N, CA and C of each residue as an Amber inpcrd file, in Angstrom:
protein
   594
 -15.5090000  -7.0000000 -35.1640000 -15.7740000  -8.1570000 -36.0130000
 -15.8070000  -9.4160000 -35.1470000 -16.9000000 -10.1580000 -35.1430000
 -16.9610000 -11.3580000 -34.2990000 -16.0440000 -12.4520000 -34.8280000
 -15.6350000 -13.3170000 -33.9260000 -14.8370000 -14.4890000 -34.2840000
 -15.6850000 -15.7020000 -33.9710000 -15.8640000 -16.5840000 -34.9440000
 -16.8170000 -17.6760000 -34.8160000 -16.0720000 -19.0010000 -34.7520000
 -16.2620000 -19.7110000 -33.6450000 -15.6230000 -21.0060000 -33.4380000
 -16.6780000 -22.1070000 -33.4590000 -16.2090000 -23.3330000 -33.5760000
 -17.1070000 -24.4800000 -33.5140000 -16.3390000 -25.6640000 -32.9460000
 -16.9190000 -26.3230000 -31.9640000 -16.3500000 -27.5390000 -31.3760000
 -17.3150000 -28.6820000 -31.5930000 -16.7890000 -29.8410000 -31.9750000
 -17.6510000 -31.0090000 -32.1080000 -16.8330000 -32.2780000 -31.9110000
 -17.4160000 -33.2120000 -31.1690000 -16.8050000 -34.5350000 -30.9840000
 -17.3450000 -35.4400000 -32.0830000 -16.4410000 -36.1160000 -32.7760000
 -16.8450000 -36.9960000 -33.8670000 -16.0770000 -38.3150000 -33.7810000
 -16.6070000 -39.3040000 -34.4890000 -15.9370000 -40.5930000 -34.6080000
 -14.8620000 -40.5180000 -35.6820000 -14.0630000 -41.5680000 -35.7930000
 -13.0300000 -41.6100000 -36.8290000 -13.6330000 -41.5650000 -38.2290000
 -14.9030000 -42.0180000 -38.3730000 -15.5610000 -41.9330000 -39.6750000
 -16.4730000 -40.7100000 -39.7900000 -16.3350000 -39.7540000 -38.8850000
 -16.9470000 -38.4430000 -39.0520000 -18.3310000 -38.2460000 -38.4790000
 -18.8560000 -39.2100000 -37.7250000 -20.2100000 -39.0770000 -37.1970000
 -20.2140000 -38.4230000 -35.8160000 -21.1810000 -37.5120000 -35.6200000
 -21.3550000 -36.8540000 -34.3230000 -22.4610000 -37.5060000 -33.5080000
 -23.3310000 -38.2730000 -34.1610000 -24.3680000 -39.0420000 -33.4860000
 -24.5510000 -40.3500000 -34.2390000 -25.2580000 -41.2710000 -33.5930000
 -25.7120000 -42.4630000 -34.2730000 -27.1390000 -42.2530000 -34.7700000
 -27.7730000 -43.3020000 -35.1830000 -29.1610000 -43.2290000 -35.6620000
 -30.1240000 -43.3510000 -34.4770000 -31.3760000 -42.8960000 -34.7150000
 -32.4640000 -43.0900000 -33.7560000 -32.2350000 -42.3160000 -32.4560000
 -31.9200000 -41.0140000 -32.5760000 -31.7880000 -40.1760000 -31.3900000
 -33.1460000 -40.0730000 -30.6870000 -33.1270000 -40.1130000 -29.3440000
 -34.3540000 -40.0310000 -28.5650000 -33.9920000 -39.6610000 -27.1240000
 -35.0080000 -39.4580000 -26.3050000 -34.7850000 -39.0200000 -24.9330000
 -33.8540000 -39.9560000 -24.1860000 -34.0720000 -41.2700000 -24.3360000
 -33.2630000 -42.2330000 -23.5900000 -31.8530000 -42.3580000 -24.1500000
 -31.6750000 -42.0290000 -25.4180000 -30.3690000 -42.1220000 -26.0930000
 -30.1710000 -40.8360000 -26.9000000 -29.7720000 -39.7310000 -26.2310000
 -29.6820000 -38.4360000 -26.9160000 -28.7610000 -38.4400000 -28.1360000
 -27.7300000 -39.2920000 -28.1180000 -26.8100000 -39.3470000 -29.2550000
 -27.1050000 -40.5270000 -30.1680000 -28.2170000 -41.2150000 -29.9490000
 -28.6210000 -42.2950000 -30.8220000 -28.0000000 -43.6320000 -30.4560000
 -28.2270000 -44.5980000 -31.3600000 -27.7470000 -45.9580000 -31.1450000
 -26.3360000 -46.1360000 -31.6930000 -25.7140000 -47.2150000 -31.2720000
 -24.3420000 -47.4850000 -31.6950000 -23.3640000 -47.0970000 -30.5980000
 -22.0780000 -47.1630000 -30.9060000 -21.0490000 -46.9000000 -29.8890000
 -20.7850000 -45.4030000 -29.6780000 -21.8540000 -44.5930000 -29.6720000
 -21.6880000 -43.1370000 -29.6130000 -21.2430000 -42.6330000 -28.2450000
 -21.4090000 -43.4280000 -27.1970000 -20.9110000 -42.9930000 -25.8890000
 -19.3960000 -42.7980000 -25.9180000 -18.7320000 -43.4960000 -26.8290000
 -17.2760000 -43.3670000 -26.9690000 -16.8580000 -41.9590000 -27.3810000
 -17.7490000 -41.2300000 -28.0410000 -17.4000000 -39.8980000 -28.5540000
 -17.0950000 -38.9100000 -27.4330000 -17.6990000 -39.1060000 -26.2770000
 -17.5860000 -38.1180000 -25.2010000 -16.9220000 -38.6480000 -23.9380000
 -16.3930000 -39.8670000 -23.9880000 -15.7260000 -40.4180000 -22.7970000
 -14.6210000 -39.5060000 -22.2940000 -13.8850000 -38.8840000 -23.2260000
 -12.7630000 -38.0250000 -22.8470000 -13.2080000 -36.8600000 -21.9690000
 -14.4420000 -36.3970000 -22.1420000 -14.9300000 -35.2660000 -21.3490000
 -15.1660000 -35.6530000 -19.8920000 -15.6210000 -36.8920000 -19.6830000
 -16.0680000 -37.3100000 -18.3530000 -15.0810000 -38.2190000 -17.6330000
 -14.3140000 -38.9860000 -18.3800000 -13.3880000 -39.9300000 -17.7500000
 -11.9790000 -39.3690000 -17.6030000 -11.5900000 -38.4280000 -18.4640000
 -10.2350000 -37.8560000 -18.3970000 -10.2810000 -36.3280000 -18.5000000
 -11.1030000 -35.6680000 -17.6750000 -11.2210000 -34.2120000 -17.8030000
  -9.9300000 -33.4610000 -17.5080000  -9.1300000 -33.9450000 -16.5710000
  -7.8780000 -33.2490000 -16.2650000  -6.9250000 -33.2710000 -17.4550000
  -6.9110000 -34.3830000 -18.1740000  -6.0410000 -34.5190000 -19.3370000
  -6.4790000 -33.6040000 -20.4820000  -7.7510000 -33.2040000 -20.4670000
  -8.3170000 -32.4110000 -21.5590000  -8.8740000 -31.0830000 -21.0670000
  -8.3040000 -30.5690000 -19.9920000  -8.8460000 -29.3710000 -19.3450000
  -8.8630000 -28.1630000 -20.2730000  -7.8100000 -27.9720000 -21.0450000
  -7.7450000 -26.7930000 -21.9230000  -8.8370000 -26.8430000 -22.9760000
  -9.0560000 -28.0120000 -23.5600000 -10.0870000 -28.1430000 -24.5900000
 -11.4870000 -27.9780000 -24.0050000 -11.7100000 -28.5330000 -22.8210000
 -13.0110000 -28.3980000 -22.1810000 -13.3100000 -26.9440000 -21.8310000
 -12.3000000 -26.2260000 -21.3570000 -12.4790000 -24.8020000 -21.0470000
 -12.8030000 -24.0160000 -22.3050000 -12.1180000 -24.3190000 -23.3990000
 -12.3200000 -23.5850000 -24.6530000 -13.7360000 -23.7610000 -25.2000000
 -14.3450000 -24.9120000 -24.9690000 -15.6800000 -25.1840000 -25.5090000
 -16.7120000 -24.1920000 -24.9800000 -16.5800000 -23.7770000 -23.7330000
 -17.5690000 -22.8720000 -23.1410000 -17.0160000 -21.4680000 -22.8860000
 -15.9640000 -21.0890000 -23.6090000 -15.3240000 -19.7960000 -23.3550000
 -15.8580000 -18.6570000 -24.2190000 -16.8710000 -18.9110000 -25.0400000
 -17.3700000 -17.8720000 -25.9530000 -18.2350000 -16.8540000 -25.2100000
 -18.5590000 -15.7620000 -25.9250000 -19.4230000 -14.7150000 -25.3820000
 -20.8940000 -14.9650000 -25.6790000 -21.1900000 -15.8380000 -26.6530000
 -22.5520000 -16.2560000 -26.9810000 -22.4520000 -17.5480000 -27.7760000
 -23.5570000 -18.3000000 -27.8030000 -23.5700000 -19.6240000 -28.4200000
 -24.7700000 -19.7590000 -29.3540000 -24.5890000 -20.6000000 -30.3750000
 -25.6980000 -21.0030000 -31.2400000 -25.7180000 -22.5190000 -31.2770000
 -26.9130000 -23.1060000 -31.1450000 -27.0210000 -24.5600000 -31.2410000
 -28.3030000 -24.9230000 -31.9860000 -28.3190000 -26.1340000 -32.5220000
 -29.5220000 -26.6580000 -33.1380000 -30.5000000 -27.1490000 -32.0900000
 -31.7370000 -27.3060000 -32.5160000 -32.7640000 -27.7560000 -31.5740000
 -32.4200000 -29.1050000 -30.9600000 -31.8580000 -30.0180000 -31.7420000
 -31.5330000 -31.3420000 -31.2170000 -30.5160000 -31.2890000 -30.0790000
 -29.6960000 -30.2410000 -30.0560000 -28.7520000 -30.0790000 -28.9420000
 -29.4720000 -29.6750000 -27.6580000 -30.6430000 -29.0400000 -27.8090000
 -31.3790000 -28.5490000 -26.6460000 -32.4490000 -29.5240000 -26.1850000
 -33.0600000 -30.2530000 -27.1160000 -34.2720000 -31.0060000 -26.7960000
 -34.3670000 -32.2950000 -27.6010000 -34.9900000 -33.3290000 -27.0460000
 -35.2220000 -34.5440000 -27.8170000 -36.4210000 -34.4310000 -28.7470000
 -37.2710000 -33.4260000 -28.5690000 -38.4870000 -33.2840000 -29.3660000
 -38.2150000 -32.6640000 -30.7250000 -39.1440000 -32.8940000 -31.6610000
 -38.9830000 -32.3370000 -33.0110000 -40.1660000 -31.4670000 -33.4340000
 -41.3110000 -31.6230000 -32.7910000 -42.5050000 -30.8690000 -33.1710000
 -42.7210000 -29.6910000 -32.2450000 -43.9910000 -29.4740000 -31.8620000
 -44.3100000 -28.3900000 -30.9280000 -43.5570000 -28.6110000 -29.6140000
 -43.2260000 -27.5190000 -28.9420000 -42.4080000 -27.5900000 -27.7380000
 -43.1420000 -28.2320000 -26.5690000 -42.4300000 -29.0210000 -25.8060000
 -42.8280000 -29.4210000 -24.4640000 -42.2680000 -28.3320000 -23.5550000
 -43.1330000 -27.4470000 -23.0740000 -42.6580000 -26.2690000 -22.3410000
 -42.0690000 -26.6030000 -20.9810000 -42.2420000 -27.8360000 -20.5200000
 -41.5950000 -28.2640000 -19.2910000 -40.1040000 -28.5530000 -19.5160000
 -39.7290000 -28.8060000 -20.7670000 -38.3460000 -29.1660000 -21.0810000
 -37.4720000 -27.9150000 -21.0550000 -36.3700000 -27.9660000 -20.2900000
 -35.4900000 -26.8100000 -20.1310000 -34.0370000 -27.1440000 -20.4830000
 -33.8500000 -28.1640000 -21.3160000 -32.5010000 -28.5180000 -21.7450000
 -31.9870000 -29.7530000 -21.0340000 -30.8640000 -30.2720000 -21.5490000
 -30.2840000 -31.5150000 -21.0420000 -29.4460000 -31.3190000 -19.7770000
 -29.1550000 -30.0880000 -19.3710000 -28.0710000 -29.8240000 -18.4260000
 -28.5330000 -29.5030000 -17.0160000 -29.8020000 -29.5610000 -16.7040000
 -30.2720000 -29.1600000 -15.3920000 -30.4540000 -27.6530000 -15.3190000
 -30.5880000 -27.1460000 -14.1120000 -30.9220000 -25.7310000 -13.9380000
 -29.7250000 -24.7920000 -14.0980000 -28.5120000 -25.3310000 -14.1570000
 -27.3220000 -24.4830000 -14.3110000 -26.4790000 -25.0160000 -15.4750000
 -26.8980000 -24.7380000 -16.7170000 -26.1440000 -25.2230000 -17.8810000
 -24.7340000 -24.6440000 -17.9030000 -23.8140000 -25.2660000 -18.6400000
 -22.4050000 -24.8640000 -18.5880000 -22.0750000 -23.6040000 -19.3820000
 -23.0420000 -22.9830000 -20.0460000 -22.7210000 -21.8980000 -20.9810000
 -22.5240000 -20.5510000 -20.2870000 -23.4000000 -20.1910000 -19.3680000
 -23.2990000 -18.9490000 -18.5830000 -23.2950000 -17.6930000 -19.4500000
 -23.8460000 -17.8010000 -20.6320000 -23.9730000 -16.6800000 -21.5750000
 -25.2470000 -16.9140000 -22.3920000 -25.6060000 -15.9830000 -23.2730000
 -26.7840000 -16.2150000 -24.1200000 -26.5520000 -17.3750000 -25.0910000
 -27.5990000 -18.2110000 -25.2640000 -27.5690000 -19.3370000 -26.1960000
 -28.7630000 -19.1920000 -27.1330000 -28.5100000 -19.2320000 -28.4390000
 -29.5540000 -19.0740000 -29.4410000 -29.8060000 -20.4250000 -30.0970000
 -31.0240000 -20.9210000 -29.9300000 -31.3970000 -22.2650000 -30.3680000
 -32.1800000 -22.1580000 -31.6730000 -31.6880000 -22.8080000 -32.7250000
 -32.3860000 -22.8380000 -34.0090000 -33.6020000 -23.7510000 -33.9160000
 -34.7410000 -23.2830000 -34.4010000 -35.9620000 -24.0630000 -34.3240000
 -36.9450000 -23.5880000 -35.3820000 -37.9390000 -24.4210000 -35.6620000
 -39.0510000 -24.0290000 -36.5360000 -40.2820000 -23.6470000 -35.7160000
 -40.1840000 -23.7380000 -34.3970000 -41.3270000 -23.4900000 -33.5210000
 -40.9720000 -22.4100000 -32.5130000 -41.7600000 -21.3530000 -32.4730000
 -41.4830000 -20.2450000 -31.5690000 -41.6320000 -20.6890000 -30.1150000
 -40.8440000 -20.0380000 -29.2610000 -40.9110000 -20.3020000 -27.8310000
 -40.3570000 -19.0980000 -27.0920000 -40.9090000 -18.8220000 -25.9190000
 -40.3930000 -17.7400000 -25.0880000 -38.9970000 -18.0950000 -24.5740000
 -38.2090000 -17.0670000 -24.2510000 -36.8740000 -17.2790000 -23.6850000
 -36.9650000 -18.1160000 -22.4050000 -35.8950000 -18.8770000 -22.1610000
 -35.8150000 -19.6890000 -20.9510000 -34.5660000 -19.2720000 -20.1750000
 -34.7200000 -18.4050000 -19.1540000 -33.5700000 -18.0340000 -18.3200000
 -33.2450000 -19.1470000 -17.3330000 -31.9580000 -19.3640000 -17.1140000
 -31.4910000 -20.4220000 -16.2340000 -30.5540000 -19.8290000 -15.1820000
 -30.1470000 -20.6540000 -14.2370000 -29.1670000 -20.2180000 -13.2550000
 -27.8050000 -20.0310000 -13.9260000 -26.9660000 -19.2090000 -13.3200000
 -25.5880000 -19.0690000 -13.7640000 -25.3920000 -18.1670000 -14.9640000
 -26.4520000 -17.4940000 -15.4220000 -26.2900000 -16.5410000 -16.5210000
 -26.6590000 -17.0600000 -17.8950000 -27.0020000 -18.3370000 -18.0220000
 -27.4450000 -18.8730000 -19.3080000 -28.9000000 -18.4830000 -19.5420000
 -29.1920000 -17.9460000 -20.7280000 -30.5700000 -17.7830000 -21.1780000
 -30.6740000 -18.3840000 -22.5600000 -31.6340000 -19.2860000 -22.7450000
 -31.8900000 -19.8690000 -24.0520000 -32.9000000 -18.9950000 -24.7970000
 -32.5110000 -18.5670000 -26.0010000 -33.3730000 -17.7930000 -26.8890000
 -33.6550000 -18.6660000 -28.1060000 -34.8700000 -18.6330000 -28.6180000
 -35.2750000 -19.5320000 -29.6910000 -35.4860000 -18.7310000 -30.9720000
 -34.7940000 -19.1430000 -32.0340000 -34.7240000 -18.3640000 -33.2730000
 -35.3080000 -19.1900000 -34.4070000 -36.2980000 -18.6370000 -35.1030000
 -36.9510000 -19.3610000 -36.1980000 -36.4800000 -18.8950000 -37.5740000
 -35.5650000 -17.9440000 -37.6420000 -35.1850000 -17.3660000 -38.9290000
 -33.9680000 -17.9790000 -39.5950000 -33.4420000 -19.0940000 -39.0850000
 -32.3060000 -19.7490000 -39.7150000 -30.9690000 -19.3260000 -39.1350000
 -29.8870000 -19.8710000 -39.7210000 -28.5570000 -19.6900000 -39.1440000
 -28.1050000 -18.2360000 -39.1580000 -28.4060000 -17.5080000 -40.2190000
 -27.9380000 -16.1170000 -40.2740000 -28.6700000 -15.2520000 -39.2560000
 -29.9560000 -15.5060000 -39.0420000 -30.7010000 -14.7560000 -38.0170000
 -30.1630000 -15.0780000 -36.6230000 -29.8760000 -16.3500000 -36.3790000
 -29.3310000 -16.7230000 -35.0730000 -27.9560000 -16.1030000 -34.8630000
 -27.1340000 -16.1260000 -35.9060000 -25.8020000 -15.5380000 -35.7850000
 -25.8850000 -14.0340000 -35.5420000 -26.7860000 -13.3740000 -36.2260000
 -26.9390000 -11.9270000 -36.0250000 -27.2960000 -11.6170000 -34.5760000
 -28.2130000 -12.3790000 -34.0110000 -28.5920000 -12.1460000 -32.6230000
 -27.4470000 -12.4620000 -31.6670000 -26.6860000 -13.5140000 -31.9700000
 -25.5440000 -13.8580000 -31.1230000 -24.4750000 -12.7760000 -31.1760000
 -24.2320000 -12.2270000 -32.3520000 -23.2460000 -11.1520000 -32.5000000
 -23.6790000  -9.9350000 -31.6870000 -24.9440000  -9.5870000 -31.7740000
 -25.4470000  -8.4400000 -31.0060000 -25.3070000  -8.6880000 -29.5040000
 -25.6380000  -9.8970000 -29.0680000 -25.5610000 -10.2180000 -27.6400000
 -24.1280000 -10.2540000 -27.1340000 -23.1820000 -10.6110000 -28.0140000
 -21.7820000 -10.7360000 -27.5950000 -20.9990000  -9.4510000 -27.7710000
 -21.6370000  -8.4240000 -28.3430000 -20.9470000  -7.1570000 -28.6340000
 -19.7230000  -7.4080000 -29.5160000 -19.9450000  -8.1740000 -30.6110000
 -18.8860000  -8.5060000 -31.5750000 -17.7590000  -9.3330000 -30.9600000
 -18.0910000 -10.1300000 -29.9810000 -17.0880000 -10.9890000 -29.3480000
 -16.9650000 -12.3270000 -30.0510000 -16.6760000 -13.3720000 -29.2810000
 -16.5370000 -14.7130000 -29.8280000 -17.8760000 -15.4290000 -29.7610000
 -18.2590000 -16.0290000 -30.8850000 -19.4860000 -16.8150000 -30.9750000
 -19.0750000 -18.2720000 -31.1480000 -19.6900000 -19.1780000 -30.4010000
 -19.4070000 -20.6050000 -30.5450000 -20.6220000 -21.3070000 -31.1330000
 -20.3970000 -22.0720000 -32.1950000 -21.4310000 -22.9340000 -32.7430000
 -21.3190000 -24.2540000 -31.9860000 -22.3390000 -24.5550000 -31.1780000
 -22.2480000 -25.6570000 -30.2300000 -22.7220000 -26.9910000 -30.7960000
 -23.2050000 -27.0230000 -32.0150000 -23.6500000 -28.2840000 -32.6210000
 -25.1530000 -28.3400000 -32.7200000 -25.6410000 -29.4720000 -33.1270000
 -24.9470000 -30.6510000 -33.5630000 -24.4160000 -30.5550000 -34.9850000
 -24.1870000 -31.7210000 -35.5740000 -23.5560000 -31.7870000 -36.8890000
 -24.3660000 -31.0750000 -37.9590000 -25.6860000 -31.2250000 -37.9400000
 -26.5220000 -30.5910000 -38.9660000 -26.3940000 -29.0790000 -38.9010000
 -26.4470000 -28.5280000 -37.6970000 -26.2920000 -27.0820000 -37.5280000
 -24.9050000 -26.6350000 -37.9560000 -23.8860000 -27.3650000 -37.5300000
 -22.5230000 -27.0120000 -37.8980000 -22.3300000 -27.0570000 -39.4110000
 -22.9260000 -28.0580000 -40.0670000 -22.8130000 -28.1480000 -41.5170000
 -23.4680000 -26.9560000 -42.2060000 -24.5730000 -26.4690000 -41.6730000
 -25.2160000 -25.2840000 -42.2460000 -24.2980000 -24.0650000 -42.1350000
 -23.6570000 -23.8960000 -40.9900000 -22.7380000 -22.7670000 -40.8160000
 -21.5110000 -22.9190000 -41.7110000 -20.9790000 -24.1310000 -41.8280000
 -19.8310000 -24.3620000 -42.7090000 -20.1980000 -24.1090000 -44.1630000
 -21.3680000 -24.5760000 -44.5800000 -21.7950000 -24.3860000 -45.9630000
 -21.9770000 -22.9090000 -46.2910000 -22.3870000 -22.1250000 -45.2940000
 -22.5780000 -20.6850000 -45.5060000 -21.2920000 -19.8900000 -45.3300000
 -20.1810000 -20.5650000 -45.0030000 -18.9060000 -19.8660000 -44.8250000
 -18.8680000 -18.9900000 -43.5930000 -19.5160000 -19.4300000 -42.5160000
 -19.6770000 -18.5910000 -41.3320000 -18.8480000 -19.0370000 -40.1280000
 -17.9010000 -19.9480000 -40.3200000 -17.0540000 -20.3940000 -39.2070000
 -15.6050000 -20.0220000 -39.4920000 -14.9350000 -19.4390000 -38.4940000
 -13.5210000 -19.0690000 -38.6160000 -12.5960000 -20.1730000 -38.1270000
 -12.9690000 -20.8250000 -37.0310000 -12.1030000 -21.8280000 -36.4090000
 -12.9170000 -23.0640000 -36.0680000 -12.4750000 -24.2190000 -36.5550000
 -13.1550000 -25.4850000 -36.3400000 -12.2800000 -26.3810000 -35.4780000
 -12.8250000 -26.8100000 -34.3280000 -12.0730000 -27.6410000 -33.3990000
 -12.7330000 -29.0140000 -33.3220000 -12.0520000 -30.0130000 -33.8640000
 -12.5660000 -31.3750000 -33.8810000 -11.9620000 -32.1700000 -32.7340000
 -12.7850000 -32.9990000 -32.1150000 -12.3610000 -33.8860000 -31.0340000
 -12.6980000 -35.3020000 -31.5060000 -11.6970000 -35.9960000 -32.0320000
 -11.9170000 -37.2400000 -32.7630000 -11.6710000 -38.4370000 -31.8480000
 -12.7260000 -39.2240000 -31.6470000 -12.6430000 -40.4220000 -30.8030000
 -12.2810000 -41.6280000 -31.6670000 -11.5040000 -42.5560000 -31.1200000
 -11.0730000 -43.7260000 -31.8900000 -12.1630000 -44.7930000 -31.9450000
 -13.2260000 -44.4980000 -32.6740000 -14.3500000 -45.4250000 -32.8240000
 -14.9780000 -45.1910000 -34.1900000 -15.5480000 -46.2330000 -34.7610000
 -16.3090000 -46.1260000 -36.0000000 -17.7810000 -46.3100000 -35.6590000
 -18.5960000 -45.3000000 -35.9660000 -20.0220000 -45.3260000 -35.6340000
 -20.8360000 -45.9260000 -36.7860000 -20.4990000 -45.6020000 -38.0140000
 -21.1120000 -46.2490000 -39.1610000 -22.3120000 -45.5640000 -39.7690000
 -23.1350000 -44.8800000 -38.9780000 -24.3280000 -44.2040000 -39.5010000
 -24.8050000 -43.1920000 -38.4740000 -25.5060000 -42.1760000 -38.9540000
 -26.0180000 -41.1320000 -38.0750000 -25.8610000 -39.7850000 -38.7420000
 -25.5880000 -38.7570000 -37.9530000 -25.3400000 -37.4100000 -38.4900000
 -23.8410000 -37.2180000 -38.6410000 -23.4250000 -36.9540000 -39.8770000
 -21.9940000 -36.8530000 -40.1650000 -21.5930000 -35.3880000 -40.3870000
 -20.4900000 -35.0140000 -39.8130000 -19.9260000 -33.6990000 -40.0740000
 -19.4900000 -33.6170000 -41.5320000 -19.6690000 -32.4550000 -42.1440000
 -19.2900000 -32.1120000 -43.5170000 -20.2740000 -32.5950000 -44.5730000
 -21.3660000 -33.2700000 -44.2030000 -22.3750000 -33.6080000 -45.2060000
 -22.9770000 -32.3260000 -45.7730000 -22.9770000 -32.2090000 -47.1050000
 -23.5400000 -31.0420000 -47.7550000 -22.6810000 -29.7960000 -47.7100000
 -21.4540000 -29.9190000 -47.2240000 -20.5500000 -28.7650000 -47.1320000
 -19.7020000 -28.7130000 -48.4040000 -19.6860000 -27.5880000 -49.0950000
 -18.8930000 -27.4970000 -50.3290000 -17.3990000 -27.5150000 -50.0320000
 -16.5720000 -27.7450000 -51.0500000 -15.1250000 -27.7690000 -50.8410000
 -14.6230000 -26.4880000 -50.1790000 -13.7530000 -26.6490000 -49.2120000
 -13.1460000 -25.5250000 -48.5010000 -11.7290000 -25.9110000 -48.1320000
 -10.8850000 -24.9120000 -47.9480000  -9.5080000 -25.1660000 -47.5380000
  -9.3870000 -24.9210000 -46.0420000  -8.8480000 -25.9210000 -45.3420000
  -8.6230000 -25.8200000 -43.9070000  -7.1270000 -25.7260000 -43.6470000
  -6.7470000 -24.8540000 -42.7170000  -5.3480000 -24.7540000 -42.3110000
  -5.2260000 -25.2760000 -40.8870000  -4.4740000 -26.3540000 -40.7230000
  -4.3060000 -26.9230000 -39.3880000  -3.3940000 -26.0260000 -38.5630000
  -3.8790000 -25.6510000 -37.3710000  -3.0810000 -24.7830000 -36.5060000
  -2.6020000 -25.5010000 -35.2570000  -3.2580000 -26.6170000 -34.9000000
  -2.7610000 -27.3940000 -33.7620000  -3.3780000 -28.7870000 -33.7870000
  -2.6840000 -29.7120000 -33.1330000  -3.2250000 -31.0540000 -32.9150000
  -2.5860000 -31.6100000 -31.6590000  -3.3560000 -32.4140000 -30.9390000
  -2.8430000 -33.0130000 -29.7150000  -3.5580000 -34.3310000 -29.4770000
  -2.7900000 -35.3650000 -29.2510000  -3.3670000 -36.6660000 -28.9410000
  -3.4470000 -36.8470000 -27.4290000  -4.5780000 -37.3560000 -26.9740000
  -4.7620000 -37.7210000 -25.5790000  -5.1670000 -39.1940000 -25.5460000
  -5.4050000 -39.7230000 -24.3680000  -5.6350000 -41.1660000 -24.2620000
  -6.9280000 -41.6180000 -24.9230000  -7.9690000 -40.7660000 -24.9370000
  -9.2650000 -41.1720000 -25.4870000  -9.7100000 -40.3360000 -26.6790000
  -8.8720000 -39.4050000 -27.1280000  -9.3110000 -38.4670000 -28.1660000
  -8.0960000 -37.8050000 -28.8090000  -8.2780000 -37.3440000 -30.0350000
  -7.2930000 -36.4800000 -30.6900000  -7.9690000 -35.1570000 -30.9930000
  -7.3580000 -34.0670000 -30.5530000  -7.8980000 -32.7260000 -30.7600000
  -7.1800000 -32.0830000 -31.9500000  -7.9350000 -31.6100000 -32.9230000
  -7.3550000 -30.9170000 -34.0800000  -8.0850000 -29.5950000 -34.2670000
  -7.3330000 -28.5180000 -34.3920000  -7.9020000 -27.1970000 -34.6460000
  -7.5190000 -26.7360000 -36.0410000  -8.5340000 -26.3130000 -36.7890000
  -8.3470000 -25.7950000 -38.1460000  -8.8500000 -24.3510000 -38.1980000
  -8.1650000 -23.5220000 -38.9890000  -8.7110000 -22.2430000 -39.4180000
  -9.2550000 -22.4340000 -40.8270000 -10.3840000 -21.8580000 -41.0740000
 -11.0090000 -21.9990000 -42.3850000 -10.6160000 -20.7960000 -43.2210000
  -9.9620000 -21.0630000 -44.3190000  -9.4440000 -19.9900000 -45.1690000
 -10.5320000 -19.5510000 -46.1420000 -10.7070000 -18.2520000 -46.2190000
 -11.7360000 -17.6880000 -47.0930000 -11.1090000 -17.1770000 -48.3820000
């Protein structure tokens, strides 16, 4: 039986991005750089959380996590991370446009899935041999998985900033009961882990 986790950095008012996402501003406008400062400015202080984000056996992400484009693919685009992305496992990208697999250095291969969240999850489960699957974001993708009841463990990384508008976590998600299993405050972020009770 696979175990499905999800990590996402959000603002105090629940936003994972600002408005007007684009190539030059992948997370949109507003004070969204604050959401990820903890990853780059204080990595030693947050080493356990950073390790956990990429510790899964397979990953699922939305197209916006992989690419700034929304229409037909720019086949030159190979992701935001350079030739050696941090995943080192299969990554299944949700999209409405078919594309051939993109193998990268370090063991990451991006696979593109047009059949929705359940099709992507099925492929991730097969690739992981029923291991741990991580939903890598963004908020819209995570909300689809939450609405479908497909996440076991939700790990929030809450930055002390108010973004005000953009993509918000939990939009369109029906009522659910969360059980808090851990929390830890660091200098630039508070980490909270919930188990989702079914």
